[in-house]
N, C-alpha and C positions, 0 to 999 in steps of 0.2 A: 426478513429480507437479508440477503448477504451482498455486501458491496466490496469490490476489489478497488483499492486506491492505487493508481499509478502515481508514485510519489515524486514526480518532477513535472515541470511545465516545459521542459526542453523538447522542441519539435523533433519527431522522428527518433525518439530515444529507444535504447534497448530495454529500458524500464517498461515502456508501453508494450513492446513486443513480448516481454516476459509476462506482463499482466494479461495480455491476450491469450498467451499459451496457457496460463493457469485457468482462465475463464473457460477456454475450450476443453481442457482436460477435466476440470470439475464438472462440466456439463456431461461429458462422457461417463463420469462416475455417478450421474444422477442429480447433481446440485446445480440449479440455475442461479446465476449471479448477475449483478449489475456492475458494470465497469465505469468508474469515474476517473477520468484523466484530468490531472491538474492543469492541463492546457486549456480546459474549459472554464477556469476561474475568470471572473471579471478582470479586465486589464487594470482597472483602478481599484482593486480590492483593498489596498492599504488605505486609500482615502475614503472608501464608501462602506466598508463592512467591519471595521474594528472599533472597539471602545463604545459598544452599544449602538452603533449605527447599522442599518440594514438596508441594502439596495434591493430593488425588485429583481435584478439579475441573480443575486445570491439566494433569494428566497427558495427557488426550486432546489438548489443545492442543499440548503439547510433542511428542507423537507425530506430529501433523500437520506441525509445523514440521521435525522431524527427517527425515521422509519426503519433504519438498519439495525439488526440485532447482532450481526457478526461482520467483522471487517477483515480483509486480507490486505495488508500493506506491502507493496513492492517498493523497496527503498534503495535508490542508488547512493553510492558514496560521493559526497561532495566535501572536499577539504577535510577529510578524516572524520566526517560525521554524516548527517542527513541534510537534505536541501532545506534552505531557509524558507522556501515557498511552502513546504509541507508544514513547517511550524506556523507560518502565517495563516495557512488554511485552518489548522487546528484552533488557533487563536480566534479566528473569525466565527467559528461555530459556537452555537449557544452552549453554555455550561449551566447545569450538569447534564441536561437531557441528551446531548449529542453522543456522549461516549460512556457515561457513568454506568457501571455494572453490566456493560456489554462485553462481547468477546472479540478477540483479535488474534491473527497469526501474522508473523513478521518474516519477510524474505528480504535479504540484503543482496546487492550485487555491486560489482565493481569491475573496472577494467584491469585493476591490479590483482595481486595474489591473495588478498584477505577477504574478499566478498563483503565488505562493509561491516566487519565485526564491531568496530567501535561505534559506527553510526546506529546500528541496531541496538547496541547496549544503551546509547544515549536516548534513542527513541523509546526504549523500554522504560527509562526513567520518567519520560513524559506520560507514557501509558499508566504507570503506577500512580502518578499524581491525579490523573483523570479517572482513576478507579476502573480502568479498562483491563479486563482479565486476559492475559496473554498466554496462548498455547506455549507450553515449555519447549517444544521442538521448533527452534528458529533455524532457518536455512540461510547459508551464506554461499553465494555463487561467485567465484572469482573468475577473472579472465573471461568476462561475459561474451566478448567477441568470438571466442573459440567454442562457446557452449551452444550457440544458436545456429541452426542450419539456415539455408536460403529461404525456407518457409516460416522462419521465426519459431521453430520448435526446438526444444532441448533434445539432444540425441545421445549424450554420453551416458554409459551404463550406470555409473555411480550417481550421477546427478539425477537421472530418472528414478533410481531407487529411492533416494532420500526425499526428493520432491513428492514422489508418489506416497511415501509414508506420511509426509506432512499433510498432504491433501486428505488422506484417509482419516488421520487424526482430527483434522479441522472439520470434516464432515460430521464426525462423532462428537465433537466438542460442544 
C-alpha cells in the first residue's frame, strides 16, 4: 500500500491541494494511493495517543500506517522547518513497525522562495532515525500560490518536469 501524507492540519491548505494533485497524477501513471490528511487526526491526539496510550480513533490511522510500504510526504514550511503536528503524528505511531525499513519520498513547499529546503532536510533526519529509506530526489516547490492553477493542478513546465521525474522514480522505488 502507498500512502500520501498531507503534512499539516491547516484547513484548506495548499499542502492538501498538492497532495491531491500527486494522488491524481500517480493514478494516471498507474499507481493507486491512499491520502491521509493530518486534519483527520484526533483533536486530542496529544492527550490520548502519545507515550504508550492508544485511542480508538487513532487505531484506524495506525492500521493504515502499519499496512503502508511506501509513503509520500507533502510537507509545508513552518517557521523554517516542518509542522509540529507532523512530528507529533510520527511520535504517536508505533515504533518500529510504522516506518522501519519502509520507503518514502519527500516534497517540500512554501509560500517563500526556498520550497522548504530546511524543513525537508530536518525531516530527512527524522526519517534516518526511523530507518525510513528516502528517495534521493527531493522536490522543493517555492511560491506555491503561483504554482497551482484554479483546479489545484501544477502547470509550470519546470515544476511539471521535476515532479513527474520524482513520481516516476517513486513508482520504481
